[in-house]
C-alpha positions in Angstrom: -8.2 -7.9 0.1 -6.3 -5.2 -1.7 -9.3 -3.0 -2.5 -10.2 -2.8 1.2 -6.7 -1.5 2.1 -6.7 0.8 -0.9 -10.1 2.1 0.2 -8.8 2.9 3.7 -6.0 5.0 2.1 -8.5 6.8 -0.2 -10.9 7.6 2.7 -8.0 8.9 4.8 -7.2 11.4 2.0 -10.9 12.1 1.1 -12.1 13.3 4.5 -9.3 15.8 4.7 -7.7 16.3 1.3 -4.4 17.9 2.3 -1.0 17.6 0.6 2.5 18.7 1.6 2.5 20.7 -1.7 0.5 23.6 -0.2 -2.7 22.5 -1.8 -5.7 21.9 0.5 -9.1 21.5 -1.2 -12.2 22.2 0.8 -13.2 19.2 3.1 -16.4 17.5 2.0 -18.1 18.3 5.4 -18.8 21.9 6.4 -18.9 21.2 10.1 -15.2 21.3 11.4 -16.2 19.0 14.3 -17.3 16.2 11.8 -14.1 16.6 9.9 -12.0 16.3 13.0 -13.8 13.2 14.1 -13.4 11.6 10.6 -9.7 12.5 10.6 -9.4 10.8 13.9 -11.2 7.7 12.7 -9.7 7.3 9.1 -6.2 8.6 9.6 -4.8 5.3 10.7 -6.3 3.7 7.6 -3.8 5.6 5.4 -0.7 4.2 7.2 -1.9 0.7 7.9 -3.3 0.3 4.4 0.2 0.9 3.0 1.6 -1.5 5.6 -0.8 -4.1 4.4 0.4 -3.7 0.8 4.0 -4.1 1.8 3.4 -7.3 3.8 1.2 -8.7 0.9 3.9 -7.9 -1.6 6.5 -10.0 0.2 4.0 -12.8 0.6 2.8 -13.1 -3.0 6.2 -12.5 -4.7 7.6 -15.3 -2.6 4.6 -17.4 -3.4 5.0 -17.0 -7.1 8.8 -17.3 -7.1 10.1 -20.3 -9.1 13.5 -21.8 -8.3 15.9 -21.2 -11.1 13.8 -18.4 -12.5 15.9 -15.7 -14.2 16.5 -12.6 -12.2 16.2 -10.5 -15.3 12.7 -11.8 -16.2 11.6 -11.3 -12.7 12.8 -7.7 -12.5 11.3 -7.0 -16.0 7.9 -8.1 -14.8 8.1 -6.1 -11.6 9.1 -2.9 -13.4 6.5 -3.3 -16.2 3.8 -3.9 -13.5 4.4 -0.5 -11.8 6.1 1.9 -14.1 3.6 2.4 -16.9 0.8 3.2 -14.4 3.2 5.4 -12.4 4.4 7.4 -15.4 0.9 7.9 -16.8 -0.5 9.1 -13.5 2.6 11.2 -12.8 2.2 13.0 -16.1 -1.5 13.5 -15.6 -1.0 14.9 -12.1 1.7 17.3 -13.2 -0.3 18.5 -16.2 -3.6 18.9 -14.4 -2.6 20.4 -11.0 0.7 19.4 -9.4 3.0 21.5 -11.5 1.4 24.6 -10.0 2.0 23.5 -6.4 5.2 21.4 -6.5 7.1 22.5 -9.6 10.5 21.7 -8.1 9.6 18.3 -6.7 8.1 16.5 -9.7 11.2 14.7 -10.9 12.1 13.1 -7.6 8.5 11.6 -7.6 8.9 10.5 -11.2 12.2 8.6 -10.6 10.9 7.3 -7.3 13.5 8.6 -4.9 11.4 11.2 -3.2 10.8 9.0 -0.1 14.6 8.9 0.5 14.6 12.5 1.4 13.5 13.8 4.9 12.2 17.0 3.3 8.4 16.8 3.5 8.0 18.9 0.3 9.5 16.0 -1.6 7.0 13.5 -0.3 4.0 15.3 -1.8 5.5 16.2 -5.1 3.5 15.4 -8.3 1.4 12.2 -7.7 1.5 12.0 -3.9 0.5 8.4 -3.3 3.4 7.2 -5.5 5.8 7.7 -2.7 5.2 4.2 -1.6 6.6 2.9 -4.9 10.0 4.0 -3.7 9.8 1.3 -1.1 8.4 -1.2 -3.6 11.2 -0.7 -6.0 13.7 -1.3 -3.2 11.9 -4.5 -2.3 11.9 -5.8 -5.9 15.6 -5.1 -6.3 16.5 -6.9 -3.0 14.1 -9.8 -3.3 16.5 -12.1 -5.4 19.1 -11.7 -2.6 16.6 -12.0 0.3 15.0 -15.1 -1.0 18.3 -17.1 -0.7 18.6 -17.0 3.1 14.8 -17.1 3.6 14.5 -20.3 1.6 17.2 -21.9 3.8 15.3 -21.3 7.1 14.4 -24.7 8.6 10.7 -25.4 8.5 10.5 -25.7 12.3 12.0 -22.2 12.7 9.9 -20.2 10.4 7.5 -19.0 13.0 10.5 -18.0 15.2 11.9 -15.9 12.3 8.5 -14.3 11.8 8.6 -13.2 15.4 12.2 -11.9 15.0 11.1 -9.7 12.1 8.2 -8.3 14.2 10.6 -7.7 17.1 12.9 -5.8 14.6 9.9 -3.6 13.7 9.4 -2.8 17.4 13.1 -1.9 17.7 12.7 0.6 14.9 10.0 2.3 16.8 12.3 2.5 19.8 15.1 3.9 17.6 12.7 6.4 16.2 11.8 7.9 19.6 15.3 7.7 21.1 17.8 8.3 18.2 16.0 10.8 15.9 15.7 14.5 16.7 12.4 15.7 18.3 12.2 18.9 16.2 10.9 20.3 14.0 7.3 19.2 14.1 4.0 20.3 12.8 1.7 21.7 15.5 -0.3 19.0 17.2 1.6 16.1 15.5 2.8 13.3 17.8 6.1 12.8 15.9 8.8 15.2 14.7 9.3 15.4 11.0 12.6 13.4 11.1 10.9 10.8 13.2 7.9 10.4 11.0 10.1 10.2 7.9 12.3 7.5 9.3 9.6 5.2 10.6 7.1 5.7 7.8 8.8 7.0 4.6 12.4 5.7 4.7 12.4 2.7 2.4 14.9 0.5 4.3 12.8 0.6 7.4 9.7 -0.6 5.5 11.7 -3.6 4.3 10.8 -5.4 7.6 7.2 -5.6 6.5 8.1 -7.0 3.1 10.4 -9.6 4.7 7.6 -10.6 7.2 5.4 -11.3 4.2 8.1 -13.5 2.7 8.5 -15.6 5.8 4.7 -16.0 6.1 4.5 -17.2 2.5 7.1 -19.9 3.3 5.0 -21.0 6.3 2.0 -21.5 4.1 4.0 -23.2 1.4 5.4 -25.6 3.9 2.0 -26.5 5.2 2.7 -25.1 8.7 -0.2 -22.6 8.9 -2.6 -23.2 11.7 -6.4 -23.5 11.1 -7.4 -20.1 12.6 -10.7 -19.6 10.8 -11.7 -16.6 8.8 -14.1 -15.1 11.3 -11.7 -14.9 14.2 -9.1 -13.3 12.0 -11.6 -10.7 10.8 -12.5 -9.9 14.4 -8.8 -9.6 15.2 -8.5 -7.0 12.3 -11.3 -5.0 13.8 -9.7 -5.0 17.2 -6.3 -4.0 15.7 -7.9 -1.1 13.8 -9.5 0.1 17.1 -6.1 -0.2 18.8 -4.5 2.1 16.2 -7.0 4.8 17.3 -5.6 4.8 20.8 -2.0 3.6 20.6 0.4 6.5 20.0 2.8 6.9 17.1 5.1 5.4 16.0 3.7 2.1 17.4 0.3 2.6 15.6 1.7 3.2 12.2 2.8 -0.4 11.3 3.5 -2.4 14.4 0.0 -2.8 15.9 -1.4 -4.2 12.7 1.6 -6.2 11.4 0.7 -9.5 13.1 -3.1 -9.3 12.4 -2.4 -8.4 8.7 0.0 -11.3 8.5 -2.5 -13.7 10.0 -5.2 -12.5 7.7 -3.1 -12.9 4.6 -2.0 -16.4 5.5 -5.5 -17.5 6.7 -7.2 -16.4 3.5 -4.4 -18.0 1.4 -4.9 -21.3 3.1 -8.7 -21.0 2.8 -8.1 -20.6 -1.0 -5.9 -23.7 -1.1 -8.6 -25.7 0.7 -11.1 -24.6 -2.0 -13.1 -22.6 0.6 -15.1 -19.7 -0.9 -15.1 -16.4 0.9 -16.7 -13.0 0.3 -13.3 -11.8 -0.9 -13.3 -14.5 -3.6 -16.5 -13.4 -5.3 -16.4 -11.9 -8.8 -17.1 -8.3 -7.7 -14.3 -8.4 -5.1 -11.9 -10.0 -7.5 -12.7 -7.3 -10.1 -12.1 -4.6 -7.5 -8.9 -6.3 -6.5 -7.8 -6.2 -10.1 -8.3 -2.5 -10.4 -7.0 -1.7 -6.9 -3.6 -0.6 -8.0 -5.1 1.8 -10.5 -7.5 2.9 -7.8 -4.6 3.7 -5.5 -2.6 5.5 -8.2 -5.5 7.8 -9.5 -6.8 9.0 -6.2 -4.7 12.2 -6.1 -6.1 13.2 -9.5 -9.7 12.6 -8.4 -9.3 14.3 -5.0 -6.9 17.2 -5.8 -8.0 18.1 -9.3 -11.3 16.6 -10.5 -13.3 17.3 -7.3 -12.1 21.0 -6.8 -12.5 21.6 -10.6 -16.1 20.4 -10.8 -17.2 21.4 -7.3 -15.0 24.3 -6.2 -15.4 25.0 -2.5 -18.0 22.2 -2.2 -18.7 21.5 1.5 -21.9 20.0 2.8 -23.8 18.7 5.8 -23.7 15.0 6.9 -25.9 13.7 4.1 -24.3 15.8 1.3 -20.7 15.2 2.5 -21.4 11.5 2.7 -22.8 11.4 -0.8 -19.9 13.4 -2.1 -17.4 10.9 -0.6 -19.4 7.9 -2.0 -19.5 9.7 -5.4 -15.7 10.4 -5.4 -15.1 6.8 -4.4 -17.1 5.5 -7.4 -15.4 7.9 -9.8 -12.0 6.8 -8.5 -13.0 3.1 -9.1 -13.8 4.0 -12.7 -10.5 5.9 -13.0 -8.7 2.9 -11.6 -10.5 0.6 -14.0 -9.5 2.8 -17.0 -5.9 2.8 -15.9 -6.0 -1.0 -15.5 -7.6 -1.6 -18.9 -5.8 1.1 -21.0 -2.4 1.0 -19.4 -1.7 -1.8 -17.0 -3.1 -4.8 -19.0 -1.6 -3.7 -22.4 1.8 -3.1 -20.8 1.8 -6.5 -19.1 0.8 -8.2 -22.4 3.4 -6.5 -24.5 6.4 -5.9 -22.3 6.3 -8.1 -19.1 7.8 -11.1 -20.9 10.5 -11.6 -23.5 9.0 -12.8 -26.8 11.6 -15.6 -26.7 10.4 -16.9 -23.3 7.5 -19.3 -23.0 4.7 -18.4 -20.6 5.2 -19.9 -17.1 3.2 -22.9 -16.1 0.7 -22.3 -13.3 1.5 -23.9 -10.0 -0.9 -22.8 -7.3 -4.4 -21.6 -6.9 -3.3 -18.4 -5.2 -2.4 -16.0 -8.0 0.6 -13.7 -8.3 -1.0 -10.6 -6.8 -0.2 -7.7 -4.6 -0.7 -3.9 -4.5 1.1 -3.8 -7.9 -0.1 -7.2 -9.2 -3.2 -8.6 -10.9 -4.1 -12.2 -11.4 -2.0 -13.9 -14.0 
C-alpha cells in the first residue's frame, strides 16, 4: 500500500515541480491548460499520501510493539530506520542543487525542525519531502507514552475512541479557520500561510492521524474488525479521492480521507491474517513497498536536479509529457531501490539492534512496516 501513497506524492510534485526555495523547473507539459488540470487532479494526492503514511505508522508500530520491550531499543530502531536515508538524501540534495536555492535553510531540514516554523522558506529547504519526518520523529518519541493509555482502552470502547480522534481532527479544521490569521496568502490559495502551516505542517496537529492508526491497530489485534471486504473498501477510497477534488481546504487535506484510509489499512491487515492473497501482497508490490521510503526520499533529487540537468527546459505535448513522467517515475524507483540496498538495509543490519540483544521472535503475519519501515 505504501508505494501507491508514495506515487501519489511523487505525481503531485512531478506534474508541477515547484518548491518554496524559488526553484521551479519546467513542467513536463507545454500546454498550460493540461498542467492546470493535472495540478487540480493530483494536488490532493500529495497531502493525502502523507496522511496515509502517518495513519499507517501509528498502526504498524502499535502492531509490532511488544509489552516489556525496552524503550531504548525501540527508539534506536526508529532512528536508524529514518536517519541514514535522511542524511544521505539531504547531503545529495544540498550538494547537487539545494544549496544554490536555500543556503540558509539546510540545517533546519537536516535536524528535522523545519516543519516547526511557520516560515514557508523553511519547509522547502534542502530535501523538501523530508519535512514530514519532523512529524514522524515526534510520533516516535511520544509513542512509548501514548501506548500506555491506548492499551488500557476497553475493547468495547475502541471504536468510540477512534471516532473521538476523527472528531478531534475535525475540530482542528475548525480551529484553523477561526483562530488562525487569514493573511498573508499566496494568490489563488484557499488558505492563508499560517492556516496551511498549522493544519498541514505543524507536527502536534498531525499527531491525531498517528493516534488514529494506533487505535485501529488495537481494534484489529482484539479481533473486533468487521468483515468489510477488499472491493468495497477500494471503492470507498476512490470516492474519497474524488471528494478531495471538490471539498475545500482544510477539510480535504486529511479529514476527508482519514476514515477511508483507516478502514483500508485495517481491512487489508485482517485479510492478511486470514491468509487471503490480494494484489498488494504479490511479489512486485511487496518489492515496491520495500523501496517506497527510498522512493519518497529521492524524489526531489530526481525532479529538481536530475531532470532539469539532463533535459533542461524540456516540455512536451500529451504523449511526450506522459512518457517523461513515466520515465521519471521509473528512474525514481531505481533511485529508491539504490537507497534501500546501499543505505537502508546495511544501516538496519549493523545499527538497529544492540549486539548484546537477541533478535526478536516473530509474532504476526503482518510485518513491522510503515513509510519508514521494511519487512523484518
